[in-house]
C-alpha positions, 0 to 999 in steps of 0.5 A: 541469448546472452546475458545482456538480452536477459538483463534487458528482459528482466529490467522490462518485466521489473519496470512493467510490475512497478508501473502495474503496482503504482496504477493499482495503488493510486486507482480510484477504486482503492481510495476508500480502502486506503482511507480506511487504513489510514484512520486505523492508528487514530481509531486505536488511539481513540479506543485506548483514550476511551478505555482510560477515561472509563476506567476499564 
């Protein structure tokens, strides 16, 4: 096996891994988890604002 064949195999495996990650990230089953994660910074700001307002 020469370096060109090895390079082609590594490229194909890398592309397959990338496509797998993209499919995983954009699957409908993950939407709820990502929506919750997207709200975390906003929830932290709300908690901080409530602590400041309540004098704690």
